[in-house]
ChimeraX commands (.cxc) that place a marker at each C-alpha (Angstrom):
marker #1 position 4.52,-25.97,52.90 radius 0.5
marker #1 position 3.97,-23.22,50.19 radius 0.5
marker #1 position 7.05,-21.27,49.53 radius 0.5
marker #1 position 6.38,-17.48,47.95 radius 0.5
marker #1 position 7.53,-16.06,45.01 radius 0.5
marker #1 position 9.55,-13.15,44.33 radius 0.5
marker #1 position 10.24,-10.47,41.38 radius 0.5
marker #1 position 13.21,-8.35,41.76 radius 0.5
marker #1 position 13.52,-5.44,39.84 radius 0.5
marker #1 position 17.15,-3.72,39.42 radius 0.5
marker #1 position 19.33,-2.69,37.09 radius 0.5
marker #1 position 22.65,-2.69,38.84 radius 0.5
marker #1 position 24.44,-6.18,38.30 radius 0.5
marker #1 position 26.23,-6.21,41.50 radius 0.5
marker #1 position 23.37,-5.27,43.86 radius 0.5
marker #1 position 20.96,-7.74,41.85 radius 0.5
marker #1 position 23.15,-10.50,42.56 radius 0.5
marker #1 position 23.27,-9.42,46.32 radius 0.5
marker #1 position 19.32,-9.44,46.38 radius 0.5
marker #1 position 19.01,-12.71,44.78 radius 0.5
marker #1 position 21.31,-14.17,47.52 radius 0.5
marker #1 position 19.56,-12.67,50.14 radius 0.5
marker #1 position 16.20,-13.72,48.59 radius 0.5
marker #1 position 17.33,-17.31,48.52 radius 0.5
marker #1 position 18.28,-17.39,52.15 radius 0.5
marker #1 position 15.15,-15.88,52.94 radius 0.5
marker #1 position 13.52,-19.18,51.76 radius 0.5
marker #1 position 12.25,-17.87,48.20 radius 0.5
marker #1 position 12.40,-20.70,45.83 radius 0.5
marker #1 position 11.02,-18.56,42.80 radius 0.5
marker #1 position 13.03,-15.70,42.05 radius 0.5
marker #1 position 12.64,-13.68,38.96 radius 0.5
marker #1 position 14.40,-10.54,38.20 radius 0.5
marker #1 position 14.07,-7.94,35.44 radius 0.5
marker #1 position 16.82,-5.02,35.03 radius 0.5
marker #1 position 14.37,-2.88,32.87 radius 0.5
marker #1 position 10.86,-1.77,33.21 radius 0.5
marker #1 position 10.23,-3.27,29.95 radius 0.5
marker #1 position 11.23,-6.56,31.28 radius 0.5
marker #1 position 9.22,-6.25,34.66 radius 0.5
marker #1 position 5.95,-5.49,32.58 radius 0.5
marker #1 position 6.42,-8.65,30.62 radius 0.5
marker #1 position 7.23,-10.66,33.65 radius 0.5
marker #1 position 4.14,-9.22,35.52 radius 0.5
marker #1 position 1.69,-9.93,32.63 radius 0.5
marker #1 position 2.78,-13.50,32.59 radius 0.5
marker #1 position 2.70,-14.22,36.53 radius 0.5
marker #1 position 2.25,-12.09,39.47 radius 0.5
marker #1 position 4.27,-12.66,42.16 radius 0.5
marker #1 position 3.74,-12.93,45.94 radius 0.5
marker #1 position 6.34,-10.05,46.60 radius 0.5
marker #1 position 8.21,-7.31,44.55 radius 0.5
marker #1 position 11.49,-5.75,45.57 radius 0.5
marker #1 position 11.88,-2.82,42.87 radius 0.5
marker #1 position 14.33,-0.08,42.24 radius 0.5
marker #1 position 12.38,3.17,41.91 radius 0.5
marker #1 position 14.46,4.47,39.04 radius 0.5
marker #1 position 15.40,2.17,36.05 radius 0.5
marker #1 position 17.19,2.94,32.79 radius 0.5
marker #1 position 13.77,3.26,30.97 radius 0.5
marker #1 position 11.33,4.51,33.40 radius 0.5
marker #1 position 9.81,4.43,37.04 radius 0.5
marker #1 position 8.98,1.47,38.38 radius 0.5
marker #1 position 6.58,3.37,41.07 radius 0.5
marker #1 position 4.77,4.48,37.94 radius 0.5
marker #1 position 4.11,1.03,36.39 radius 0.5
marker #1 position 3.36,-0.41,39.77 radius 0.5
marker #1 position 1.08,1.79,41.29 radius 0.5
marker #1 position -1.25,2.19,37.98 radius 0.5
marker #1 position -0.96,-1.33,36.81 radius 0.5
marker #1 position -0.58,-3.19,39.88 radius 0.5
marker #1 position -1.61,-1.13,43.18 radius 0.5
marker #1 position -2.76,-4.17,44.99 radius 0.5
marker #1 position 0.92,-6.06,44.93 radius 0.5
marker #1 position 2.86,-5.76,47.98 radius 0.5
marker #1 position 6.20,-4.07,46.80 radius 0.5
marker #1 position 9.33,-2.83,48.77 radius 0.5
marker #1 position 10.78,0.05,46.96 radius 0.5
marker #1 position 14.54,0.57,47.20 radius 0.5
marker #1 position 16.58,3.52,46.31 radius 0.5
marker #1 position 19.84,4.97,47.04 radius 0.5
marker #1 position 18.64,8.61,46.64 radius 0.5
marker #1 position 15.13,8.70,48.00 radius 0.5
marker #1 position 12.67,11.48,46.13 radius 0.5
marker #1 position 10.02,12.87,47.75 radius 0.5
marker #1 position 7.70,12.98,44.53 radius 0.5
marker #1 position 8.16,9.32,44.01 radius 0.5
marker #1 position 7.58,8.41,47.80 radius 0.5
marker #1 position 4.28,10.35,47.45 radius 0.5
marker #1 position 3.37,8.63,44.41 radius 0.5
marker #1 position 4.20,5.41,46.14 radius 0.5
marker #1 position 2.23,5.59,49.14 radius 0.5
marker #1 position -1.00,5.42,47.39 radius 0.5
marker #1 position -0.36,1.89,47.00 radius 0.5
marker #1 position -2.22,-0.75,49.22 radius 0.5
marker #1 position 1.13,-2.37,50.79 radius 0.5
marker #1 position 4.66,-1.01,50.49 radius 0.5
marker #1 position 7.64,-0.85,52.11 radius 0.5
marker #1 position 10.88,1.14,51.55 radius 0.5
marker #1 position 14.59,0.55,52.10 radius 0.5
marker #1 position 17.66,2.71,51.32 radius 0.5
marker #1 position 20.35,1.05,49.42 radius 0.5
marker #1 position 22.31,-0.68,50.27 radius 0.5
marker #1 position 20.72,-2.44,53.22 radius 0.5
marker #1 position 21.47,-6.02,54.43 radius 0.5
marker #1 position 19.75,-9.33,55.15 radius 0.5
marker #1 position 17.88,-8.50,58.30 radius 0.5
marker #1 position 16.43,-5.15,56.84 radius 0.5
marker #1 position 15.05,-6.97,54.05 radius 0.5
marker #1 position 13.48,-9.59,56.20 radius 0.5
marker #1 position 11.87,-7.15,58.52 radius 0.5
marker #1 position 10.67,-5.03,55.65 radius 0.5
marker #1 position 8.93,-8.33,54.18 radius 0.5
marker #1 position 7.55,-9.31,57.50 radius 0.5
marker #1 position 5.89,-6.11,57.96 radius 0.5
marker #1 position 4.14,-6.84,54.72 radius 0.5
marker #1 position 3.19,-9.99,55.73 radius 0.5
marker #1 position 1.38,-8.53,59.00 radius 0.5
marker #1 position -0.87,-6.58,56.42 radius 0.5
marker #1 position -1.34,-9.71,54.36 radius 0.5
marker #1 position -2.64,-12.59,56.38 radius 0.5
marker #1 position -2.45,-15.17,54.00 radius 0.5
marker #1 position 1.34,-14.80,53.14 radius 0.5
marker #1 position 3.84,-16.12,55.83 radius 0.5
marker #1 position 7.51,-15.70,54.94 radius 0.5
marker #1 position 9.47,-19.10,55.50 radius 0.5
marker #1 position 12.19,-18.61,57.69 radius 0.5
marker #1 position 14.90,-21.48,57.24 radius 0.5
marker #1 position 17.42,-21.99,59.81 radius 0.5
marker #1 position 21.19,-21.82,59.43 radius 0.5
marker #1 position 24.27,-20.38,60.43 radius 0.5
marker #1 position 24.76,-16.54,60.45 radius 0.5
marker #1 position 27.96,-14.98,59.65 radius 0.5
marker #1 position 29.55,-11.78,58.78 radius 0.5
marker #1 position 29.62,-10.41,55.29 radius 0.5
marker #1 position 32.05,-8.84,53.23 radius 0.5
marker #1 position 30.55,-5.57,53.79 radius 0.5
marker #1 position 29.63,-5.61,57.43 radius 0.5
marker #1 position 25.99,-7.22,56.57 radius 0.5
marker #1 position 25.00,-10.84,58.21 radius 0.5
marker #1 position 24.61,-13.47,55.89 radius 0.5
marker #1 position 22.68,-16.63,56.74 radius 0.5
marker #1 position 23.64,-19.85,55.12 radius 0.5
marker #1 position 20.82,-22.16,55.55 radius 0.5
marker #1 position 21.16,-25.69,57.10 radius 0.5
marker #1 position 20.20,-27.71,54.15 radius 0.5
marker #1 position 22.38,-25.60,51.71 radius 0.5
marker #1 position 25.72,-26.80,53.92 radius 0.5
marker #1 position 27.66,-29.98,52.48 radius 0.5
marker #1 position 30.13,-30.09,55.47 radius 0.5
marker #1 position 31.81,-28.19,58.00 radius 0.5
marker #1 position 35.53,-28.79,58.99 radius 0.5
marker #1 position 37.28,-27.67,61.88 radius 0.5
marker #1 position 40.46,-25.63,61.58 radius 0.5
marker #1 position 41.62,-24.75,64.86 radius 0.5
marker #1 position 39.11,-21.93,66.15 radius 0.5
marker #1 position 37.80,-21.36,62.95 radius 0.5
marker #1 position 34.97,-23.38,61.06 radius 0.5
marker #1 position 35.14,-23.99,57.14 radius 0.5
marker #1 position 31.65,-24.32,55.81 radius 0.5
marker #1 position 30.92,-25.86,52.37 radius 0.5
marker #1 position 28.17,-25.34,50.22 radius 0.5
marker #1 position 27.45,-26.14,46.83 radius 0.5
marker #1 position 29.44,-23.06,45.31 radius 0.5
marker #1 position 31.40,-21.73,48.00 radius 0.5
marker #1 position 33.43,-22.05,51.12 radius 0.5
marker #1 position 32.81,-19.67,54.18 radius 0.5
marker #1 position 35.24,-19.30,57.00 radius 0.5
marker #1 position 33.75,-18.74,60.33 radius 0.5
marker #1 position 35.47,-17.50,63.48 radius 0.5
marker #1 position 33.96,-19.88,65.54 radius 0.5
marker #1 position 35.27,-23.33,66.69 radius 0.5
marker #1 position 33.39,-26.46,65.40 radius 0.5
marker #1 position 32.86,-27.83,68.74 radius 0.5
marker #1 position 30.55,-24.39,69.59 radius 0.5
marker #1 position 28.90,-24.43,66.45 radius 0.5
marker #1 position 27.74,-28.41,66.91 radius 0.5
marker #1 position 25.44,-27.30,69.56 radius 0.5
marker #1 position 23.50,-25.50,66.89 radius 0.5
marker #1 position 23.40,-27.89,64.09 radius 0.5
marker #1 position 20.07,-30.10,63.53 radius 0.5
marker #1 position 20.38,-33.83,63.49 radius 0.5
marker #1 position 20.86,-33.89,59.93 radius 0.5
marker #1 position 24.43,-33.47,60.58 radius 0.5
marker #1 position 26.73,-36.07,61.45 radius 0.5
marker #1 position 30.35,-36.26,62.57 radius 0.5
marker #1 position 32.46,-38.78,60.41 radius 0.5
marker #1 position 35.92,-37.73,61.65 radius 0.5
marker #1 position 37.41,-35.72,64.62 radius 0.5
marker #1 position 36.71,-32.19,63.68 radius 0.5
marker #1 position 34.50,-33.09,60.32 radius 0.5
marker #1 position 30.75,-33.17,60.18 radius 0.5
marker #1 position 28.40,-33.68,56.95 radius 0.5
marker #1 position 24.92,-32.97,56.02 radius 0.5
marker #1 position 23.53,-36.73,55.86 radius 0.5
marker #1 position 20.53,-35.57,53.27 radius 0.5
marker #1 position 23.07,-34.70,50.92 radius 0.5
marker #1 position 25.43,-37.83,50.98 radius 0.5
marker #1 position 25.47,-39.19,47.40 radius 0.5
marker #1 position 27.36,-42.45,47.66 radius 0.5
marker #1 position 28.52,-44.44,50.51 radius 0.5
marker #1 position 31.31,-47.11,51.10 radius 0.5
marker #1 position 32.57,-48.94,54.47 radius 0.5
marker #1 position 35.65,-46.48,54.53 radius 0.5
marker #1 position 34.33,-43.00,53.13 radius 0.5
marker #1 position 31.18,-41.11,51.77 radius 0.5
marker #1 position 30.76,-38.77,48.68 radius 0.5
marker #1 position 29.19,-35.48,49.06 radius 0.5
marker #1 position 28.91,-33.29,46.05 radius 0.5
marker #1 position 31.12,-35.44,44.19 radius 0.5
marker #1 position 33.84,-35.34,46.67 radius 0.5
marker #1 position 35.12,-38.52,48.66 radius 0.5
marker #1 position 35.58,-38.01,52.51 radius 0.5
marker #1 position 37.18,-40.76,54.52 radius 0.5
marker #1 position 35.06,-41.78,57.61 radius 0.5
marker #1 position 37.11,-42.04,60.80 radius 0.5
marker #1 position 37.64,-45.78,61.94 radius 0.5
marker #1 position 35.96,-44.88,65.13 radius 0.5
marker #1 position 32.83,-43.46,63.71 radius 0.5
marker #1 position 32.16,-45.97,61.03 radius 0.5
marker #1 position 29.98,-48.37,62.64 radius 0.5
marker #1 position 27.60,-45.53,64.15 radius 0.5
marker #1 position 27.43,-43.62,60.80 radius 0.5
marker #1 position 26.61,-46.60,58.85 radius 0.5
marker #1 position 23.80,-47.63,61.45 radius 0.5
marker #1 position 22.35,-44.14,61.54 radius 0.5
marker #1 position 22.41,-43.82,57.73 radius 0.5
marker #1 position 20.76,-47.02,57.15 radius 0.5
marker #1 position 18.15,-46.52,60.12 radius 0.5
marker #1 position 17.40,-43.00,58.57 radius 0.5
marker #1 position 18.36,-41.18,61.81 radius 0.5
marker link #1:1,2 radius 0.2
marker link #1:2,3 radius 0.2
marker link #1:3,4 radius 0.2
marker link #1:4,5 radius 0.2
marker link #1:5,6 radius 0.2
marker link #1:6,7 radius 0.2
marker link #1:7,8 radius 0.2
marker link #1:8,9 radius 0.2
marker link #1:9,10 radius 0.2
marker link #1:10,11 radius 0.2
marker link #1:11,12 radius 0.2
marker link #1:12,13 radius 0.2
marker link #1:13,14 radius 0.2
marker link #1:14,15 radius 0.2
marker link #1:15,16 radius 0.2
marker link #1:16,17 radius 0.2
marker link #1:17,18 radius 0.2
marker link #1:18,19 radius 0.2
marker link #1:19,20 radius 0.2
marker link #1:20,21 radius 0.2
marker link #1:21,22 radius 0.2
marker link #1:22,23 radius 0.2
marker link #1:23,24 radius 0.2
marker link #1:24,25 radius 0.2
marker link #1:25,26 radius 0.2
marker link #1:26,27 radius 0.2
marker link #1:27,28 radius 0.2
marker link #1:28,29 radius 0.2
marker link #1:29,30 radius 0.2
marker link #1:30,31 radius 0.2
marker link #1:31,32 radius 0.2
marker link #1:32,33 radius 0.2
marker link #1:33,34 radius 0.2
marker link #1:34,35 radius 0.2
marker link #1:35,36 radius 0.2
marker link #1:36,37 radius 0.2
marker link #1:37,38 radius 0.2
marker link #1:38,39 radius 0.2
marker link #1:39,40 radius 0.2
marker link #1:40,41 radius 0.2
marker link #1:41,42 radius 0.2
marker link #1:42,43 radius 0.2
marker link #1:43,44 radius 0.2
marker link #1:44,45 radius 0.2
marker link #1:45,46 radius 0.2
marker link #1:46,47 radius 0.2
marker link #1:47,48 radius 0.2
marker link #1:48,49 radius 0.2
marker link #1:49,50 radius 0.2
marker link #1:50,51 radius 0.2
marker link #1:51,52 radius 0.2
marker link #1:52,53 radius 0.2
marker link #1:53,54 radius 0.2
marker link #1:54,55 radius 0.2
marker link #1:55,56 radius 0.2
marker link #1:56,57 radius 0.2
marker link #1:57,58 radius 0.2
marker link #1:58,59 radius 0.2
marker link #1:59,60 radius 0.2
marker link #1:60,61 radius 0.2
marker link #1:61,62 radius 0.2
marker link #1:62,63 radius 0.2
marker link #1:63,64 radius 0.2
marker link #1:64,65 radius 0.2
marker link #1:65,66 radius 0.2
marker link #1:66,67 radius 0.2
marker link #1:67,68 radius 0.2
marker link #1:68,69 radius 0.2
marker link #1:69,70 radius 0.2
marker link #1:70,71 radius 0.2
marker link #1:71,72 radius 0.2
marker link #1:72,73 radius 0.2
marker link #1:73,74 radius 0.2
marker link #1:74,75 radius 0.2
marker link #1:75,76 radius 0.2
marker link #1:76,77 radius 0.2
marker link #1:77,78 radius 0.2
marker link #1:78,79 radius 0.2
marker link #1:79,80 radius 0.2
marker link #1:80,81 radius 0.2
marker link #1:81,82 radius 0.2
marker link #1:82,83 radius 0.2
marker link #1:83,84 radius 0.2
marker link #1:84,85 radius 0.2
marker link #1:85,86 radius 0.2
marker link #1:86,87 radius 0.2
marker link #1:87,88 radius 0.2
marker link #1:88,89 radius 0.2
marker link #1:89,90 radius 0.2
marker link #1:90,91 radius 0.2
marker link #1:91,92 radius 0.2
marker link #1:92,93 radius 0.2
marker link #1:93,94 radius 0.2
marker link #1:94,95 radius 0.2
marker link #1:95,96 radius 0.2
marker link #1:96,97 radius 0.2
marker link #1:97,98 radius 0.2
marker link #1:98,99 radius 0.2
marker link #1:99,100 radius 0.2
marker link #1:100,101 radius 0.2
marker link #1:101,102 radius 0.2
marker link #1:102,103 radius 0.2
marker link #1:103,104 radius 0.2
marker link #1:104,105 radius 0.2
marker link #1:105,106 radius 0.2
marker link #1:106,107 radius 0.2
marker link #1:107,108 radius 0.2
marker link #1:108,109 radius 0.2
marker link #1:109,110 radius 0.2
marker link #1:110,111 radius 0.2
marker link #1:111,112 radius 0.2
marker link #1:112,113 radius 0.2
marker link #1:113,114 radius 0.2
marker link #1:114,115 radius 0.2
marker link #1:115,116 radius 0.2
marker link #1:116,117 radius 0.2
marker link #1:117,118 radius 0.2
marker link #1:118,119 radius 0.2
marker link #1:119,120 radius 0.2
marker link #1:120,121 radius 0.2
marker link #1:121,122 radius 0.2
marker link #1:122,123 radius 0.2
marker link #1:123,124 radius 0.2
marker link #1:124,125 radius 0.2
marker link #1:125,126 radius 0.2
marker link #1:126,127 radius 0.2
marker link #1:127,128 radius 0.2
marker link #1:128,129 radius 0.2
marker link #1:129,130 radius 0.2
marker link #1:130,131 radius 0.2
marker link #1:131,132 radius 0.2
marker link #1:132,133 radius 0.2
marker link #1:133,134 radius 0.2
marker link #1:134,135 radius 0.2
marker link #1:135,136 radius 0.2
marker link #1:136,137 radius 0.2
marker link #1:137,138 radius 0.2
marker link #1:138,139 radius 0.2
marker link #1:139,140 radius 0.2
marker link #1:140,141 radius 0.2
marker link #1:141,142 radius 0.2
marker link #1:142,143 radius 0.2
marker link #1:143,144 radius 0.2
marker link #1:144,145 radius 0.2
marker link #1:145,146 radius 0.2
marker link #1:146,147 radius 0.2
marker link #1:147,148 radius 0.2
marker link #1:148,149 radius 0.2
marker link #1:149,150 radius 0.2
marker link #1:150,151 radius 0.2
marker link #1:151,152 radius 0.2
marker link #1:152,153 radius 0.2
marker link #1:153,154 radius 0.2
marker link #1:154,155 radius 0.2
marker link #1:155,156 radius 0.2
marker link #1:156,157 radius 0.2
marker link #1:157,158 radius 0.2
marker link #1:158,159 radius 0.2
marker link #1:159,160 radius 0.2
marker link #1:160,161 radius 0.2
marker link #1:161,162 radius 0.2
marker link #1:162,163 radius 0.2
marker link #1:163,164 radius 0.2
marker link #1:164,165 radius 0.2
marker link #1:165,166 radius 0.2
marker link #1:166,167 radius 0.2
marker link #1:167,168 radius 0.2
marker link #1:168,169 radius 0.2
marker link #1:169,170 radius 0.2
marker link #1:170,171 radius 0.2
marker link #1:171,172 radius 0.2
marker link #1:172,173 radius 0.2
marker link #1:173,174 radius 0.2
marker link #1:174,175 radius 0.2
marker link #1:175,176 radius 0.2
marker link #1:176,177 radius 0.2
marker link #1:177,178 radius 0.2
marker link #1:178,179 radius 0.2
marker link #1:179,180 radius 0.2
marker link #1:180,181 radius 0.2
marker link #1:181,182 radius 0.2
marker link #1:182,183 radius 0.2
marker link #1:183,184 radius 0.2
marker link #1:184,185 radius 0.2
marker link #1:185,186 radius 0.2
marker link #1:186,187 radius 0.2
marker link #1:187,188 radius 0.2
marker link #1:188,189 radius 0.2
marker link #1:189,190 radius 0.2
marker link #1:190,191 radius 0.2
marker link #1:191,192 radius 0.2
marker link #1:192,193 radius 0.2
marker link #1:193,194 radius 0.2
marker link #1:194,195 radius 0.2
marker link #1:195,196 radius 0.2
marker link #1:196,197 radius 0.2
marker link #1:197,198 radius 0.2
marker link #1:198,199 radius 0.2
marker link #1:199,200 radius 0.2
marker link #1:200,201 radius 0.2
marker link #1:201,202 radius 0.2
marker link #1:202,203 radius 0.2
marker link #1:203,204 radius 0.2
marker link #1:204,205 radius 0.2
marker link #1:205,206 radius 0.2
marker link #1:206,207 radius 0.2
marker link #1:207,208 radius 0.2
marker link #1:208,209 radius 0.2
marker link #1:209,210 radius 0.2
marker link #1:210,211 radius 0.2
marker link #1:211,212 radius 0.2
marker link #1:212,213 radius 0.2
marker link #1:213,214 radius 0.2
marker link #1:214,215 radius 0.2
marker link #1:215,216 radius 0.2
marker link #1:216,217 radius 0.2
marker link #1:217,218 radius 0.2
marker link #1:218,219 radius 0.2
marker link #1:219,220 radius 0.2
marker link #1:220,221 radius 0.2
marker link #1:221,222 radius 0.2
marker link #1:222,223 radius 0.2
marker link #1:223,224 radius 0.2
marker link #1:224,225 radius 0.2
marker link #1:225,226 radius 0.2
marker link #1:226,227 radius 0.2
marker link #1:227,228 radius 0.2
marker link #1:228,229 radius 0.2
marker link #1:229,230 radius 0.2
marker link #1:230,231 radius 0.2
view
């Protein structure tokens, strides 16, 4: 599978972090960022991405002027908190564009990218599967299955562990288990791990992300058999 590349042009560091997180959730593996027009110009000279998400107004100029004049064929989603008619008129001269008003969520960005894909048959947006949870600001956040190390039950809640964060989901592990792919295996009552991310294994415990987790006695034989067989 060919993963698409993305250039983010945004001067607000907090919003840039949000964009990077959303892009990763949408399956982009090559994500480059520029906080000024000069940086964006340099990155575009080095390599042109499959998509661009650009703030219209930057500290050193207007992204719409750079992109509409130098790269009119590149697919761009322009974003702004304060839409300006003169900039919108300039942007619509480009071949493949979309518009989003900040702040926006994952599904709005996904919809805008998919709309551009319909104009460009050679580009197909990779849609990784995962668990969708509410974000801090009411947006929907999708955690890809392949980024999850383990999930632990806490009553009617589930604790989801990724490489750098823990998420709390108001849904029981019993209900969540039906959505999980076969790469997840139960190692204790109320504890499942992603077997593709297991580092080391003993007869009584396994290591995930440098964390040793005990294997329940009743699960040991089955787990060892599944891992050894690759199932």
